[in-house]
Backbone as a printed PyTorch tensor [residue, N CA C, xyz], in Angstrom:
tensor([[[ -1.2520,  14.3600,   5.6830],
         [ -0.3230,  14.2350,   4.5720],
         [  1.0950,  14.2340,   5.1120]],

        [[  1.9300,  13.4290,   4.5330],
         [  3.3110,  13.3140,   4.9850],
         [  4.1470,  14.4750,   4.4510]],

        [[  5.1770,  14.8290,   5.2040],
         [  6.1060,  15.8360,   4.7150],
         [  6.9660,  15.2110,   3.6140]],

        [[  7.7050,  16.0140,   2.8950],
         [  8.5030,  15.5190,   1.7710],
         [  9.5840,  14.5330,   2.1680]],

        [[ 10.0470,  14.5620,   3.4180],
         [ 11.1250,  13.6720,   3.8400],
         [ 10.6780,  12.6010,   4.8220]],

        [[  9.4010,  12.5200,   5.1190],
         [  8.8960,  11.5460,   6.0920],
         [  8.7450,  10.1710,   5.4440]],

        [[  9.2240,   9.1530,   6.1440],
         [  9.0830,   7.7780,   5.6600],
         [  7.6750,   7.2800,   6.0060]],

        [[  6.9800,   6.7310,   5.0190],
         [  5.6090,   6.2560,   5.1870],
         [  5.5040,   4.8300,   4.6510]],

        [[  4.3850,   4.1790,   4.9370],
         [  4.1060,   2.8430,   4.4230],
         [  2.8040,   2.8870,   3.6340]],

        [[  2.8150,   2.3030,   2.4570],
         [  1.6130,   2.2690,   1.6220],
         [  0.4500,   1.5740,   2.3390]],

        [[  0.7600,   0.7010,   3.2800],
         [ -0.2670,  -0.0360,   4.0140],
         [ -1.2400,   0.9080,   4.7280]],

        [[ -0.8240,   2.1100,   5.0310],
         [ -1.6660,   3.0560,   5.7520],
         [ -2.1610,   4.2020,   4.8750]],

        [[ -1.9930,   4.0880,   3.5520],
         [ -2.3730,   5.1650,   2.6410],
         [ -3.7700,   4.9460,   2.0620]],

        [[ -4.5450,   5.9970,   1.9970],
         [ -5.9070,   5.8880,   1.4700],
         [ -5.9510,   5.6840,  -0.0360]],

        [[ -4.8810,   5.9420,  -0.7540],
         [ -4.8680,   5.8110,  -2.2220],
         [ -4.5370,   4.3900,  -2.6740]],

        [[ -4.2230,   3.4950,  -1.7540],
         [ -3.7840,   2.1510,  -2.1230],
         [ -4.8860,   1.1110,  -1.9870]],

        [[ -4.7980,   0.0940,  -2.8460],
         [ -5.5930,  -1.1300,  -2.6940],
         [ -4.5940,  -2.2560,  -2.4930]],

        [[ -5.0230,  -3.3500,  -1.8590],
         [ -4.0830,  -4.3570,  -1.3860],
         [ -4.4380,  -5.7540,  -1.8450]],

        [[ -3.3960,  -6.5130,  -2.1910],
         [ -3.5540,  -7.9150,  -2.5820],
         [ -2.4440,  -8.7170,  -1.9260]],

        [[ -2.7800,  -9.9800,  -1.6090],
         [ -1.7920, -10.8720,  -1.0110],
         [ -1.9910, -12.2740,  -1.5570]],

        [[ -0.9040, -12.8650,  -2.0570],
         [ -0.9130, -14.2360,  -2.5460],
         [ -0.2710, -15.1250,  -1.5030]],

        [[ -1.0000, -16.1600,  -1.1050],
         [ -0.5270, -17.1100,  -0.0990],
         [ -0.0660, -16.3400,   1.1460]],

        [[  1.1280, -16.6110,   1.6530],
         [  1.6550, -15.9230,   2.8430],
         [  2.7160, -14.8820,   2.4560]],

        [[  2.7570, -14.5130,   1.1810],
         [  3.7100, -13.5140,   0.7120],
         [  3.3480, -12.1320,   1.2530]],

        [[  4.2710, -11.1800,   1.1820],
         [  3.9640,  -9.8250,   1.6520],
         [  2.7870,  -9.2170,   0.8860]],

        [[  2.0760,  -8.3280,   1.5280],
         [  0.9540,  -7.6220,   0.9140],
         [  1.5150,  -6.6290,  -0.1070]],

        [[  0.8870,  -6.5920,  -1.2890],
         [  1.2750,  -5.6640,  -2.3500],
         [  0.2430,  -4.5420,  -2.3980]],

        [[  0.7260,  -3.3000,  -2.4420],
         [ -0.1410,  -2.1260,  -2.5280],
         [ -0.0920,  -1.5820,  -3.9440]],

        [[ -1.2680,  -1.3590,  -4.5350],
         [ -1.3720,  -0.7140,  -5.8410],
         [ -1.8560,   0.7110,  -5.6120]],

        [[ -1.0960,   1.6780,  -6.0910],
         [ -1.4230,   3.0860,  -5.8670],
         [ -2.3310,   3.6120,  -6.9820]],

        [[ -3.4650,   4.1750,  -6.6070],
         [ -4.3870,   4.7180,  -7.6010],
         [ -3.9390,   6.0890,  -8.1110]],

        [[ -3.0150,   6.7410,  -7.4230],
         [ -2.4980,   8.0480,  -7.8450],
         [ -1.2840,   7.8680,  -8.7630]],

        [[ -0.3080,   7.1160,  -8.3230],
         [  0.9490,   6.9510,  -9.0650],
         [  0.8950,   5.8320, -10.1020]],

        [[  0.0140,   4.8540,  -9.8910],
         [ -0.1110,   3.7440, -10.8180],
         [  0.9590,   2.6770, -10.6480]],

        [[  1.7090,   2.7220,  -9.5500],
         [  2.7510,   1.7210,  -9.3290],
         [  2.3430,   0.7440,  -8.2420]],

        [[  3.1790,  -0.2640,  -8.0260],
         [  2.9490,  -1.2840,  -7.0020],
         [  4.1740,  -1.3570,  -6.1170]],

        [[  3.9300,  -1.5140,  -4.8200],
         [  5.0000,  -1.5920,  -3.8300],
         [  4.6310,  -2.6520,  -2.7990]],

        [[  5.6290,  -3.1800,  -2.1040],
         [  5.3370,  -3.9980,  -0.9290],
         [  4.7630,  -3.0370,   0.1090]],

        [[  3.5680,  -3.3250,   0.5910],
         [  2.8180,  -2.3740,   1.4060],
         [  3.5100,  -1.9750,   2.7050]],

        [[  4.2780,  -2.8730,   3.3060],
         [  4.9130,  -2.5850,   4.5920],
         [  6.2750,  -1.8970,   4.4610]],

        [[  6.7760,  -1.7440,   3.2370],
         [  8.0720,  -1.1040,   3.0220],
         [  7.9650,   0.3970,   3.2720]],

        [[  8.9420,   0.9500,   3.9900],
         [  8.9490,   2.3910,   4.2320],
         [  9.5480,   3.1020,   3.0260]],

        [[  8.9190,   4.2140,   2.6570],
         [  9.3750,   4.9830,   1.5070],
         [  8.9580,   6.4410,   1.6640]],

        [[  9.4810,   7.2930,   0.8360],
         [  9.0720,   8.6930,   0.8110],
         [  8.0700,   8.8530,  -0.3290]],

        [[  6.9150,   9.4470,  -0.0450],
         [  5.8760,   9.6210,  -1.0650],
         [  5.1300,  10.9250,  -0.8100]],

        [[  5.1750,  11.8390,  -1.7480],
         [  4.4980,  13.1290,  -1.5680],
         [  2.9830,  13.0200,  -1.7180]],

        [[  2.4750,  11.9150,  -2.2950],
         [  1.0220,  11.7400,  -2.4410],
         [  0.3760,  11.0420,  -1.2470]],

        [[  1.1690,  10.5780,  -0.2930],
         [  0.6520,   9.8140,   0.8510],
         [ -0.4220,  10.6030,   1.5900]],

        [[ -1.5140,   9.9110,   1.8780],
         [ -2.6000,  10.4690,   2.6930],
         [ -3.0920,   9.3470,   3.5890]],

        [[ -3.0350,   9.5560,   4.8920],
         [ -3.3800,   8.4990,   5.8420],
         [ -4.8400,   8.0870,   5.7000]],

        [[ -5.0670,   6.7760,   5.7580],
         [ -6.4390,   6.2500,   5.6550],
         [ -7.1550,   6.3720,   6.9970]],

        [[ -8.4810,   6.3810,   6.9520],
         [ -9.3000,   6.5180,   8.1610],
         [ -9.8620,   5.1920,   8.6460]],

        [[ -9.6110,   4.1100,   7.9060],
         [-10.1690,   2.8090,   8.2670],
         [ -9.1090,   1.7290,   8.0850]],

        [[ -9.4220,   0.5400,   8.5690],
         [ -8.5220,  -0.5970,   8.3970],
         [ -8.4500,  -0.9530,   6.9100]],

        [[ -7.2750,  -1.3140,   6.4140],
         [ -7.1780,  -1.6840,   4.9970],
         [ -7.8710,  -3.0140,   4.7190]],

        [[ -8.5060,  -3.1200,   3.5620],
         [ -9.0990,  -4.3720,   3.1200],
         [ -8.1080,  -5.0360,   2.1790]],

        [[ -7.6970,  -6.2500,   2.5230],
         [ -6.6970,  -6.9650,   1.7390],
         [ -7.3840,  -8.1180,   1.0130]],

        [[ -7.2540,  -8.1290,  -0.3180],
         [ -7.8030,  -9.2100,  -1.1220],
         [ -6.7860, -10.3570,  -1.1110]],

        [[ -7.2220, -11.5410,  -0.6870],
         [ -6.3360, -12.6940,  -0.5460],
         [ -6.5460, -13.6850,  -1.6900]],

        [[ -5.4350, -14.2750,  -2.1530],
         [ -5.4620, -15.2410,  -3.2420],
         [ -4.7370, -16.5130,  -2.8120]],

        [[ -5.2470, -17.6710,  -3.2600],
         [ -4.5860, -18.9310,  -2.9510],
         [ -4.1020, -19.6470,  -4.2080]],

        [[ -3.9940, -18.8910,  -5.3160],
         [ -3.3670, -19.4020,  -6.5400],
         [ -2.8870, -18.2000,  -7.3550]],

        [[ -2.0080, -18.4900,  -8.3010],
         [ -1.4860, -17.4210,  -9.1560],
         [ -2.2480, -17.3100, -10.4710]],

        [[ -3.3340, -18.0660, -10.6310],
         [ -4.1350, -18.0310, -11.8620],
         [ -5.0290, -16.8200, -11.9120]]])
């Protein structure tokens, strides 16, 4: 778990699921907070918990 002031990335959090449209940045949806962030962006998050496996990213080739 991250400290209160540690910068983390949602890409490595066990609470996130990931989606990517075309070659755009990966979007992380948080199952704890209910929000969405660019997965590679550094942020402070008290709910962060490091994942034990590689993230599975769902890829899309249309916006439909």
